[in-house]
mmJSON file of the N, C-alpha and C atoms, coordinates in Angstrom:
{"data_MODEL":{"atom_site":{
"group_PDB":["ATOM","ATOM","ATOM","ATOM","ATOM","ATOM","ATOM","ATOM","ATOM","ATOM","ATOM","ATOM","ATOM","ATOM","ATOM","ATOM","ATOM","ATOM","ATOM","ATOM","ATOM","ATOM","ATOM","ATOM","ATOM","ATOM","ATOM","ATOM","ATOM","ATOM","ATOM","ATOM","ATOM","ATOM","ATOM","ATOM","ATOM","ATOM","ATOM","ATOM","ATOM","ATOM","ATOM","ATOM","ATOM","ATOM","ATOM","ATOM","ATOM","ATOM","ATOM","ATOM","ATOM","ATOM","ATOM","ATOM","ATOM","ATOM","ATOM","ATOM","ATOM","ATOM","ATOM","ATOM","ATOM","ATOM","ATOM","ATOM","ATOM","ATOM","ATOM","ATOM","ATOM","ATOM","ATOM","ATOM","ATOM","ATOM","ATOM","ATOM","ATOM","ATOM","ATOM","ATOM","ATOM","ATOM","ATOM"],
"id":[1,2,3,4,5,6,7,8,9,10,11,12,13,14,15,16,17,18,19,20,21,22,23,24,25,26,27,28,29,30,31,32,33,34,35,36,37,38,39,40,41,42,43,44,45,46,47,48,49,50,51,52,53,54,55,56,57,58,59,60,61,62,63,64,65,66,67,68,69,70,71,72,73,74,75,76,77,78,79,80,81,82,83,84,85,86,87],
"type_symbol":["N","C","C","N","C","C","N","C","C","N","C","C","N","C","C","N","C","C","N","C","C","N","C","C","N","C","C","N","C","C","N","C","C","N","C","C","N","C","C","N","C","C","N","C","C","N","C","C","N","C","C","N","C","C","N","C","C","N","C","C","N","C","C","N","C","C","N","C","C","N","C","C","N","C","C","N","C","C","N","C","C","N","C","C","N","C","C"],
"label_atom_id":["N","CA","C","N","CA","C","N","CA","C","N","CA","C","N","CA","C","N","CA","C","N","CA","C","N","CA","C","N","CA","C","N","CA","C","N","CA","C","N","CA","C","N","CA","C","N","CA","C","N","CA","C","N","CA","C","N","CA","C","N","CA","C","N","CA","C","N","CA","C","N","CA","C","N","CA","C","N","CA","C","N","CA","C","N","CA","C","N","CA","C","N","CA","C","N","CA","C","N","CA","C"],
"label_alt_id":[null,null,null,null,null,null,null,null,null,null,null,null,null,null,null,null,null,null,null,null,null,null,null,null,null,null,null,null,null,null,null,null,null,null,null,null,null,null,null,null,null,null,null,null,null,null,null,null,null,null,null,null,null,null,null,null,null,null,null,null,null,null,null,null,null,null,null,null,null,null,null,null,null,null,null,null,null,null,null,null,null,null,null,null,null,null,null],
"label_comp_id":["UNK","UNK","UNK","UNK","UNK","UNK","UNK","UNK","UNK","UNK","UNK","UNK","UNK","UNK","UNK","UNK","UNK","UNK","UNK","UNK","UNK","UNK","UNK","UNK","UNK","UNK","UNK","UNK","UNK","UNK","UNK","UNK","UNK","UNK","UNK","UNK","UNK","UNK","UNK","UNK","UNK","UNK","UNK","UNK","UNK","UNK","UNK","UNK","UNK","UNK","UNK","UNK","UNK","UNK","UNK","UNK","UNK","UNK","UNK","UNK","UNK","UNK","UNK","UNK","UNK","UNK","UNK","UNK","UNK","UNK","UNK","UNK","UNK","UNK","UNK","UNK","UNK","UNK","UNK","UNK","UNK","UNK","UNK","UNK","UNK","UNK","UNK"],
"label_asym_id":["A","A","A","A","A","A","A","A","A","A","A","A","A","A","A","A","A","A","A","A","A","A","A","A","A","A","A","A","A","A","A","A","A","A","A","A","A","A","A","A","A","A","A","A","A","A","A","A","A","A","A","A","A","A","A","A","A","A","A","A","A","A","A","A","A","A","A","A","A","A","A","A","A","A","A","A","A","A","A","A","A","A","A","A","A","A","A"],
"label_entity_id":["1","1","1","1","1","1","1","1","1","1","1","1","1","1","1","1","1","1","1","1","1","1","1","1","1","1","1","1","1","1","1","1","1","1","1","1","1","1","1","1","1","1","1","1","1","1","1","1","1","1","1","1","1","1","1","1","1","1","1","1","1","1","1","1","1","1","1","1","1","1","1","1","1","1","1","1","1","1","1","1","1","1","1","1","1","1","1"],
"label_seq_id":[1,1,1,2,2,2,3,3,3,4,4,4,5,5,5,6,6,6,7,7,7,8,8,8,9,9,9,10,10,10,11,11,11,12,12,12,13,13,13,14,14,14,15,15,15,16,16,16,17,17,17,18,18,18,19,19,19,20,20,20,21,21,21,22,22,22,23,23,23,24,24,24,25,25,25,26,26,26,27,27,27,28,28,28,29,29,29],
"pdbx_PDB_ins_code":[null,null,null,null,null,null,null,null,null,null,null,null,null,null,null,null,null,null,null,null,null,null,null,null,null,null,null,null,null,null,null,null,null,null,null,null,null,null,null,null,null,null,null,null,null,null,null,null,null,null,null,null,null,null,null,null,null,null,null,null,null,null,null,null,null,null,null,null,null,null,null,null,null,null,null,null,null,null,null,null,null,null,null,null,null,null,null],
"Cartn_x":[137.72,139.03,138.863,137.784,137.562,137.453,136.838,136.702,138.067,138.966,140.315,141.019,140.9,141.569,141.034,139.735,139.137,139.704,139.756,140.313,141.755,142.456,143.852,143.97,143.151,143.194,142.833,141.866,141.419,142.544,143.387,144.509,145.743,145.594,146.731,147.759,147.315,148.253,147.864,147.309,146.858,147.999,149.227,150.388,150.631,150.22,150.433,149.488,149.831,148.988,147.756,146.826,145.615,145.977,146.892,147.306,148.097,149.12,149.951,149.068,148.152,147.23,146.448,145.906,145.089,145.92,147.162,148.033,148.285,148.447,148.706,147.472,146.306,145.054,144.652,144.95,144.588,145.825,146.747,147.976,147.69,148.527,148.343,147.256,146.825,145.783,146.421],
"Cartn_y":[92.761,92.127,90.729,90.075,88.715,88.728,89.77,89.854,89.862,90.693,90.789,89.45,88.852,87.58,86.527,86.547,85.574,85.771,87.031,87.31,86.838,87.058,86.658,85.157,84.415,82.961,82.553,83.258,82.934,83.145,84.153,84.44,83.638,82.81,81.992,82.799,83.924,84.744,84.729,83.618,83.514,83.751,83.514,83.688,85.164,86.04,87.471,88.016,89.192,89.821,90.414,90.881,91.478,92.651,93.504,94.674,94.232,93.425,92.942,92.214,91.456,90.71,91.674,92.697,93.677,94.303,94.641,95.257,94.282,93.01,92.0,91.795,91.862,91.659,92.927,94.076,95.359,96.239,95.858,96.625,98.033,98.974,100.342,101.058,100.494,101.138,101.76],
"Cartn_z":[136.664,136.484,135.879,136.256,135.738,134.217,133.675,132.221,131.549,132.094,131.531,131.659,132.829,133.079,132.111,131.871,130.96,129.558,129.113,127.78,127.718,128.818,128.911,128.691,129.425,129.319,127.898,127.322,125.967,124.967,125.249,124.364,124.756,125.779,126.205,126.973,127.556,128.326,129.798,130.241,131.635,132.605,132.16,133.035,133.348,132.437,132.662,133.722,134.254,135.275,134.597,135.384,134.832,133.928,134.409,133.633,132.401,132.619,131.511,130.511,131.054,130.22,129.356,129.989,129.266,128.143,128.45,127.445,126.302,126.652,125.629,124.763,125.41,124.673,123.927,124.526,123.904,123.747,122.873,122.661,122.137,122.495,122.035,122.813,123.935,124.736,125.968],
"occupancy":[1.0,1.0,1.0,1.0,1.0,1.0,1.0,1.0,1.0,1.0,1.0,1.0,1.0,1.0,1.0,1.0,1.0,1.0,1.0,1.0,1.0,1.0,1.0,1.0,1.0,1.0,1.0,1.0,1.0,1.0,1.0,1.0,1.0,1.0,1.0,1.0,1.0,1.0,1.0,1.0,1.0,1.0,1.0,1.0,1.0,1.0,1.0,1.0,1.0,1.0,1.0,1.0,1.0,1.0,1.0,1.0,1.0,1.0,1.0,1.0,1.0,1.0,1.0,1.0,1.0,1.0,1.0,1.0,1.0,1.0,1.0,1.0,1.0,1.0,1.0,1.0,1.0,1.0,1.0,1.0,1.0,1.0,1.0,1.0,1.0,1.0,1.0],
"B_iso_or_equiv":[0.0,0.0,0.0,0.0,0.0,0.0,0.0,0.0,0.0,0.0,0.0,0.0,0.0,0.0,0.0,0.0,0.0,0.0,0.0,0.0,0.0,0.0,0.0,0.0,0.0,0.0,0.0,0.0,0.0,0.0,0.0,0.0,0.0,0.0,0.0,0.0,0.0,0.0,0.0,0.0,0.0,0.0,0.0,0.0,0.0,0.0,0.0,0.0,0.0,0.0,0.0,0.0,0.0,0.0,0.0,0.0,0.0,0.0,0.0,0.0,0.0,0.0,0.0,0.0,0.0,0.0,0.0,0.0,0.0,0.0,0.0,0.0,0.0,0.0,0.0,0.0,0.0,0.0,0.0,0.0,0.0,0.0,0.0,0.0,0.0,0.0,0.0],
"pdbx_formal_charge":[null,null,null,null,null,null,null,null,null,null,null,null,null,null,null,null,null,null,null,null,null,null,null,null,null,null,null,null,null,null,null,null,null,null,null,null,null,null,null,null,null,null,null,null,null,null,null,null,null,null,null,null,null,null,null,null,null,null,null,null,null,null,null,null,null,null,null,null,null,null,null,null,null,null,null,null,null,null,null,null,null,null,null,null,null,null,null],
"auth_seq_id":[1,1,1,2,2,2,3,3,3,4,4,4,5,5,5,6,6,6,7,7,7,8,8,8,9,9,9,10,10,10,11,11,11,12,12,12,13,13,13,14,14,14,15,15,15,16,16,16,17,17,17,18,18,18,19,19,19,20,20,20,21,21,21,22,22,22,23,23,23,24,24,24,25,25,25,26,26,26,27,27,27,28,28,28,29,29,29],
"auth_comp_id":["UNK","UNK","UNK","UNK","UNK","UNK","UNK","UNK","UNK","UNK","UNK","UNK","UNK","UNK","UNK","UNK","UNK","UNK","UNK","UNK","UNK","UNK","UNK","UNK","UNK","UNK","UNK","UNK","UNK","UNK","UNK","UNK","UNK","UNK","UNK","UNK","UNK","UNK","UNK","UNK","UNK","UNK","UNK","UNK","UNK","UNK","UNK","UNK","UNK","UNK","UNK","UNK","UNK","UNK","UNK","UNK","UNK","UNK","UNK","UNK","UNK","UNK","UNK","UNK","UNK","UNK","UNK","UNK","UNK","UNK","UNK","UNK","UNK","UNK","UNK","UNK","UNK","UNK","UNK","UNK","UNK","UNK","UNK","UNK","UNK","UNK","UNK"],
"auth_asym_id":["A","A","A","A","A","A","A","A","A","A","A","A","A","A","A","A","A","A","A","A","A","A","A","A","A","A","A","A","A","A","A","A","A","A","A","A","A","A","A","A","A","A","A","A","A","A","A","A","A","A","A","A","A","A","A","A","A","A","A","A","A","A","A","A","A","A","A","A","A","A","A","A","A","A","A","A","A","A","A","A","A","A","A","A","A","A","A"],
"auth_atom_id":["N","CA","C","N","CA","C","N","CA","C","N","CA","C","N","CA","C","N","CA","C","N","CA","C","N","CA","C","N","CA","C","N","CA","C","N","CA","C","N","CA","C","N","CA","C","N","CA","C","N","CA","C","N","CA","C","N","CA","C","N","CA","C","N","CA","C","N","CA","C","N","CA","C","N","CA","C","N","CA","C","N","CA","C","N","CA","C","N","CA","C","N","CA","C","N","CA","C","N","CA","C"],
"pdbx_PDB_model_num":[1,1,1,1,1,1,1,1,1,1,1,1,1,1,1,1,1,1,1,1,1,1,1,1,1,1,1,1,1,1,1,1,1,1,1,1,1,1,1,1,1,1,1,1,1,1,1,1,1,1,1,1,1,1,1,1,1,1,1,1,1,1,1,1,1,1,1,1,1,1,1,1,1,1,1,1,1,1,1,1,1,1,1,1,1,1,1]
}}}
């Protein structure tokens, strides 16, 4: 989960949840 959260923060989507974050970072997945 930390990996996703890190990517999220890197994309400036730290506010999103781990799942939402993942979707935002990896759309269409």
